[in-house]
C-alpha positions as CSV (number, residue, x, y, z in Angstrom):
1,M,0.0,0.0,0.0
2,S,2.9,2.3,0.7
3,S,4.0,1.9,-3.0
4,A,0.5,3.0,-4.3
5,S,0.5,6.2,-2.2
6,P,3.4,7.9,-3.9
7,N,1.8,7.4,-7.3
8,M,-1.5,8.8,-6.2
9,N,0.2,11.8,-4.6
10,K,2.2,12.4,-7.8
11,R,-1.1,12.4,-9.9
12,Y,-2.9,14.8,-7.6
13,S,0.1,17.1,-7.2
14,L,-0.2,18.0,-10.9
15,R,-3.6,19.5,-10.3
16,D,-2.4,21.7,-7.6
17,Q,-0.1,23.6,-9.9
18,P,-1.5,26.7,-11.5
19,L,-3.1,26.3,-14.9
20,R,-1.1,27.4,-17.9
21,G,-1.9,29.4,-21.1
22,K,-4.8,28.4,-23.2
23,T,-6.7,26.5,-20.4
24,T,-6.6,29.6,-18.2
25,T,-7.8,31.8,-21.0
26,M,-10.7,29.5,-21.8
27,N,-11.7,29.3,-18.2
28,H,-11.7,33.1,-17.9
29,L,-13.8,33.4,-21.0
30,R,-16.3,30.9,-19.7
31,L,-16.5,32.7,-16.4
32,R,-17.0,36.1,-18.1
33,R,-19.7,34.7,-20.3
34,L,-21.5,33.2,-17.3
35,M,-21.2,36.4,-15.4
36,E,-22.6,38.5,-18.3
37,H,-25.5,36.0,-18.7
38,N,-26.2,36.1,-15.0
39,S,-26.2,39.9,-15.1
40,R,-28.7,39.9,-18.0
41,L,-30.9,37.4,-16.2
42,W,-30.8,39.5,-13.0
43,D,-31.8,42.7,-15.0
44,D,-34.7,40.8,-16.5
45,L,-35.8,39.6,-13.1
46,Q,-35.8,43.2,-11.8
47,R,-38.0,44.5,-14.7
48,P,-41.5,45.6,-13.5
49,R,-44.2,43.0,-14.3
50,I,-47.9,43.3,-15.1
51,R,-50.4,40.5,-15.1
52,T,-51.7,39.4,-18.5
53,S,-55.3,39.9,-17.5
54,E,-54.6,43.5,-16.5
55,A,-52.7,44.2,-19.7
56,S,-55.3,42.7,-22.0
57,L,-58.2,44.4,-20.2
58,S,-56.6,47.8,-20.6
59,S,-55.9,47.2,-24.3
60,I,-59.5,46.1,-24.9
61,I,-60.9,49.2,-23.1
62,E,-58.6,51.4,-25.1
63,Y,-59.6,49.7,-28.4
64,C,-63.3,50.1,-27.6
65,K,-62.9,53.8,-26.8
66,T,-61.0,54.7,-29.9
67,T,-62.4,52.4,-32.7
68,Q,-65.7,53.6,-34.3
69,D,-68.1,50.8,-35.0
70,P,-70.6,51.5,-37.9
71,L,-73.0,48.9,-36.4
72,I,-73.6,51.1,-33.3
73,P,-74.9,54.4,-34.7
74,S,-76.4,55.5,-31.4
75,L,-72.9,55.7,-29.9
76,W,-70.8,57.0,-32.8
77,G,-73.4,58.7,-35.0
78,K,-74.3,57.7,-38.6
79,L,-71.2,56.7,-40.4
80,E,-70.7,55.8,-44.0
81,D,-71.5,52.1,-44.4
82,P,-68.5,50.2,-46.0
83,Y,-70.8,47.4,-47.1
84,A,-73.4,49.5,-48.9
85,L,-73.9,49.1,-52.6
86,P,-72.3,51.8,-54.8
87,N,-74.4,54.6,-56.4
88,Q,-76.7,53.3,-59.2
89,N,-75.8,56.3,-61.3
90,Q,-72.5,54.8,-62.2
91,C,-71.9,52.7,-65.3
92,C,-71.5,49.0,-65.0
93,C,-70.1,46.6,-67.6
94,A,-72.7,43.9,-66.8
95,P,-76.4,44.5,-67.7
96,P,-79.0,44.7,-64.9
97,Y,-80.5,41.4,-63.8
98,E,-83.9,42.2,-65.2
99,A,-82.5,42.7,-68.7
100,T,-80.8,39.3,-68.7
101,V,-83.9,37.5,-67.5
102,S,-86.2,39.2,-70.1
103,S,-83.9,38.4,-73.0
104,Y,-83.6,34.8,-71.7
105,D,-87.4,34.4,-71.6
106,T,-87.9,35.9,-75.1
107,H,-85.1,33.8,-76.6
108,F,-86.4,30.4,-75.5
109,T,-90.2,31.1,-75.5
110,S,-90.3,32.1,-79.2
């Protein structure tokens, strides 16, 4: 057993020596990245929070106050209906429905 001890001590004594060159640089880089990441996480943790229900409620109230709805004229007044048919005075490339029906009837009934 006394012969195994000196070998064990020799192996572990290498670890006690200071690290050299590239290994030290890599360890410092890792440590710096971890410290920066930890700092960003800490800043994120300190940011003020708001509940989702409160945020959505305030945005819904703001939307309802500012958006005019043409389906509620008692609240916003009479607005121009975006779904109304255009003026009949304008020209159209297709003939009116009555004209197509009457020509169809006269063509096949004769």
